[in-house]
C-alpha positions in Angstrom: 14.6 16.6 5.0 13.4 16.4 8.8 12.5 12.8 9.4 14.8 10.2 11.1 16.5 7.7 9.5 14.2 5.0 10.8 10.7 6.4 9.4 9.0 3.8 7.2 6.4 4.4 5.1 4.2 2.7 2.4 3.0 4.3 -1.0 0.5 2.8 -3.3 1.0 4.9 -6.4 -1.8 4.4 -8.9 -0.8 4.5 -12.7 -3.1 5.1 -15.6 -2.0 1.7 -17.9 -3.3 -1.6 -16.7 -3.5 -3.3 -20.5 0.4 -3.0 -21.5 2.3 -5.2 -19.6 5.4 -4.0 -20.6 4.9 -0.6 -19.3 3.5 -1.9 -15.9 6.6 -3.9 -15.6 8.9 -0.9 -16.5 7.2 1.5 -13.9 7.2 -1.2 -11.2 10.8 -2.1 -11.9 12.0 1.4 -11.6 10.9 1.6 -8.0 13.9 -0.8 -7.3 15.1 1.7 -4.5 12.3 0.7 -2.2 10.9 -2.9 -1.6 8.1 -3.9 -4.1 5.3 -5.6 -2.4 2.5 -6.2 -4.9 1.7 -5.2 -8.4 -2.3 -5.4 -9.4 -2.8 -4.2 -13.0 -6.7 -3.9 -13.9 -7.6 -4.0 -17.7 -10.8 -2.8 -17.2 -9.6 0.3 -15.1 -6.9 0.6 -17.5 -5.2 1.2 -14.1 -2.0 -0.4 -12.0 -1.4 0.1 -8.6 2.2 -0.8 -7.3 2.5 -1.4 -3.2 6.0 -0.3 -2.2 7.5 0.1 1.3 10.8 1.7 2.5 12.7 4.2 4.6 11.7 7.6 3.4 14.6 8.5 1.3 14.6 5.0 -0.5 10.7 5.4 -1.3 11.2 9.0 -2.2 13.7 7.7 -4.9 11.8 4.8 -5.8 8.7 7.0 -6.5 10.6 9.6 -8.5 12.0 6.7 -10.7 8.8 5.1 -11.3 7.0 8.3 -12.1 9.4 9.2 -14.6 8.9 6.0 -16.4 5.2 6.5 -16.3 5.2 9.8 -17.8 7.5 8.7 -20.9 5.2 5.7 -21.6 1.7 6.7 -20.8 -0.4 9.3 -23.0 -3.5 10.6 -21.1 -4.9 11.9 -24.2 -5.3 8.3 -25.5 -6.3 6.6 -22.3 -9.6 4.6 -22.1 -10.6 3.0 -18.7 -13.7 2.9 -16.4 -11.7 4.6 -13.6 -11.5 8.4 -13.3 -8.0 10.0 -13.7 -6.0 13.7 -13.9 -2.5 11.9 -15.0 -0.4 9.4 -15.8 1.0 8.9 -12.7 -2.3 9.7 -11.2 -2.5 9.4 -7.4 0.7 9.0 -5.2 -0.2 8.3 -1.6 2.4 8.5 1.3 1.2 6.3 4.3 3.4 6.2 7.5 3.6 3.0 8.8 4.7 1.7 12.5 5.2 4.7 14.7 5.7 7.0 12.0 3.6 10.2 12.5 1.3 11.3 9.7 3.2 14.7 9.8 6.3 13.1 8.5 4.5 11.5 5.8 3.0 15.2 4.7 6.8 15.9 4.5 7.7 13.3 2.3 4.6 14.0 0.0 5.9 18.0 -0.1 9.3 16.8 -0.9 8.0 14.2 -3.7 5.7 17.0 -5.3 8.4 19.5 -5.3 10.8 17.1 -7.3 8.1 15.8 -9.4 7.5 19.4 -10.5 11.2 20.6 -10.7 12.8 17.5 -12.3 10.1 16.3 -14.3 7.5 19.2 -15.6 4.3 17.8 -14.4 2.0 20.0 -12.4 1.2 18.6 -9.0 -2.1 18.7 -6.8 -1.6 18.1 -2.7 -4.6 16.4 -1.6 -5.8 15.8 2.1 -6.0 18.4 3.9 -6.8 21.4 1.9 -8.6 19.7 -0.9 -9.7 16.3 -1.6 -9.2 13.8 -4.3 -13.0 14.1 -5.2 -12.8 17.7 -5.7 -9.7 17.1 -8.0 -11.4 15.1 -10.0 -14.4 16.7 -10.2 -12.6 19.8 -11.5 -13.0 21.7 -8.2 -9.0 21.4 -7.3 -6.5 23.8 -7.5 -3.3 23.2 -8.8 -0.2 23.4 -6.0 2.9 23.4 -8.4 2.9 24.3 -11.9 -0.1 25.3 -14.2 -2.4 26.3 -15.3 -1.6 24.3 -17.9 -1.1 20.7 -17.7 1.4 18.5 -19.0 0.4 17.7 -22.8 0.8 13.8 -22.6 1.2 13.1 -18.6 -1.7 15.7 -17.2 -1.4 16.2 -13.4 0.0 14.0 -10.2 -2.3 14.0 -7.2 0.2 13.8 -4.3 -0.7 13.2 -0.5 -0.3 11.8 3.0 -2.8 9.7 4.7 -3.5 6.9 7.1 -3.8 3.0 6.2 -7.0 2.4 4.4 -8.3 -0.9 2.9 -9.4 -0.7 -0.7 -11.2 -3.7 -2.4 -13.6 -4.4 -5.2 -16.4 -6.6 -5.4 -18.3 -7.8 -8.5 -22.2 -7.9 -8.2 -23.3 -10.8 -10.5 -27.0 -10.2 -11.9 -27.2 -6.8 -10.1 -27.8 -3.6 -12.2 -26.2 -0.2 -11.8 -29.3 1.2 -10.5 -29.3 -1.6 -7.6 -25.6 -1.4 -7.1 -25.5 2.3 -6.5 -28.4 1.9 -4.0 -26.0 -0.8 -2.3 -23.1 1.8 -2.4 -25.3 4.6 -0.7 -26.2 2.1 2.1 -22.6 1.6 2.8 -21.2 4.8 2.4 -20.7 7.2 5.3 -21.6 10.4 3.5 -24.8 8.9 2.8 -25.4 7.8 6.5 -24.2 4.2 6.0 -21.1 2.8 7.8 -18.4 4.8 9.5 -15.2 5.0 7.5 -16.4 3.8 4.2 -16.4 5.0 0.7 -17.9 3.2 -2.3 -18.5 3.5 -6.2 -20.2 1.6 -8.6 -18.3 1.0 -11.9 -20.1 -0.9 -15.1 -17.4 -2.9 -16.5 -17.1 -3.6 -20.2 -19.1 -6.4 -21.2 -21.6 -5.7 -18.3 -20.4 -7.0 -14.9 -21.2 -4.3 -12.2 -18.4 -3.6 -9.7 -18.5 -2.0 -6.2 -15.6 -0.3 -5.4 -14.7 0.3 -1.4 -12.3 2.2 0.5 -12.2 1.8 4.4 -10.3 5.0 5.7 -10.9 4.6 9.4 -10.1 1.3 10.6 -10.5 1.7 14.0 -14.3 2.5 13.3 -15.2 -0.1 10.6 -12.7 -3.0 10.1 -12.0 -5.1 7.2 -13.7 -7.7 9.0 -17.3 -5.9 8.8 -17.3 -6.2 4.8 -14.6 -8.5 3.8 -14.3 -12.2 3.9 -11.8 -15.1 2.6 -11.1 -13.4 -0.4 -8.6 -10.9 1.7 -6.2 -14.2 2.6 -2.8 -13.6 1.0 -3.5 -9.9 0.6 -2.7 -8.5 4.5 -0.1 -5.5 4.1 1.7 -6.7 7.4 2.2 -10.5 5.9 3.5 -8.5 2.5 5.8 -6.4 4.6 7.2 -9.5 6.5 7.4 -11.3 3.6 9.4 -8.7 1.4 11.6 -8.6 4.3 12.7 -12.4 4.4 13.1 -11.9 0.7 15.5 -9.3 1.1 17.2 -10.9 3.7 17.8 -14.1 1.7 19.0 -12.0 -0.9 21.7 -10.3 1.5 22.4 -13.9 2.7 23.1 -15.0 -0.8 25.3 -12.1 -1.7 27.2 -12.7 1.5 28.2 -16.7 0.5 29.0 -19.6 2.6 27.3 -22.8 2.9 25.4 -21.6 6.2 24.3 -18.4 4.8 23.2 -20.0 1.3 21.4 -22.5 3.3 19.7 -19.7 5.6 18.9 -17.8 2.3 16.8 -20.9 1.1 14.9 -21.2 4.2 14.1 -17.4 4.0 12.7 -17.7 0.7 10.1 -20.5 1.8 9.6 -18.3 4.8 8.7 -15.3 2.3 6.3 -17.6 0.6 4.6 -18.9 3.7 4.0 -14.9 4.8 2.8 -14.0 1.8 -0.1 -16.4 1.5 -1.0 -15.6 5.2 -4.7 -16.2 6.2 -7.3 -14.0 7.8 -8.1 -16.2 10.7 -7.1 -15.1 14.3 -4.6 -18.2 14.4 -2.8 -17.4 11.1 -2.8 -13.7 12.0 -0.8 -14.5 15.3 1.3 -17.1 14.0 2.2 -14.3 11.4 3.1 -11.7 14.1 4.9 -14.2 15.8 7.1 -15.4 12.6 7.6 -11.9 11.7 8.8 -11.0 15.1 11.1 -14.3 15.0 12.9 -12.8 11.9 14.6 -10.2 13.5 17.0 -12.3 15.7 17.4 -14.4 13.0 18.8 -11.9 10.3 20.8 -10.1 13.1 22.3 -13.2 14.0 23.4 -13.8 10.1 24.7 -10.3 10.3 22.2 -9.2 7.4 19.7 -6.9 9.4 20.1 -3.3 8.7 17.5 -0.4 9.8 14.8 -0.9 7.0 14.3 -4.6 7.2 14.1 -4.3 11.0 11.7 -1.4 10.8 9.6 -3.5 8.2 9.5 -6.5 10.4 8.6 -4.3 13.5 5.5 -2.8 11.3 4.3 -6.3 10.3 4.6 -7.8 13.7 3.0 -5.1 15.5 0.2 -4.5 13.1 -0.5 -8.4 13.1 -0.8 -8.2 16.7 -3.1 -5.4 16.7 -5.3 -7.4 14.6 -6.0 -10.3 17.5 -9.5 -9.2 18.5 -10.3 -8.7 22.4 -12.8 -11.6 22.0 -10.6 -14.4 22.0 -7.4 -12.8 23.5 -7.7 -15.0 26.5 -7.2 -18.3 24.2 -3.8 -16.7 23.1 -2.7 -15.1 26.4 0.2 -17.0 26.8 1.3 -16.5 23.4 0.6 -13.2 23.3 2.4 -12.4 26.4 5.5 -14.0 24.6 4.9 -11.8 21.6 4.6 -8.5 23.7 7.3 -8.9 25.3 9.5 -9.9 21.8 7.9 -6.3 20.8 8.9 -4.8 24.0 5.4 -3.5 25.1 3.5 -4.8 28.3 1.7 -8.1 28.1 -2.0 -7.6 27.2 -1.8 -3.9 25.6 
């Protein structure tokens, strides 16, 4: 493989099981080679999304292991849920983090797909460049590895590389499907709505209508344009920093000794705080400062490795970028100090 050892990636694999807690736990637990940032199981969609982060080789091993568990436990022939799917391990996106280029994400996606087919015997669609997920789900896609017959119980896997996006669902009480679809059309870029927005409507069991949105060009339509305080505690960069802090705490505990054990406790408390980070500008700046400050702390304790360093750097830089131009002057001194710590010129 051609990527350098410090290339950091995220993946948010979507598995076609959101009701069987044991299967969801086993699938997430198999990903221990990477950092598990979040597990979100949705019984209505009957789908689980697991957020992972790590250096390329570690993420690759984690994904292959999770897919192996999923295809052993999920039978798509019996699957019921409102979300469309093509397989047990349905969608495996590779997302470059920090300075990692998308081209390396595509290399990792290709390696992942080849291993799924050669080791697990599940056919693979590659999406993103030649064909889209919408094409594949509509039956217009073409298998890239394996086929034409799908795996009898696991179907196929969609693997691709993409930039970061924000996905979230909104329940629309008192709104019927027709009205909800009109709202979705008004938001969707393909229908002349907001730039970089995809929107679908699902009618959930029992009657509620759900609007599901993806923001896939964050430089054009930011989460602030359509999101609210519900995003607090859900920031990717904050969860990256929290996971790094927890991993540092574990390494301190393994090291032993009074000072390291005490530091482990402080790091776990800091991880809890970072994971719950709010979305106001003061909180975001504070999160960036806290992520950056963890680097020298872990280094001094002798527990900093390349992966944790990359995660904290991506977390601090990503949060720093979220500080909007309108209030930069308010935090000019703090931003200048943070920029020096991150190694970039003040004000960039």
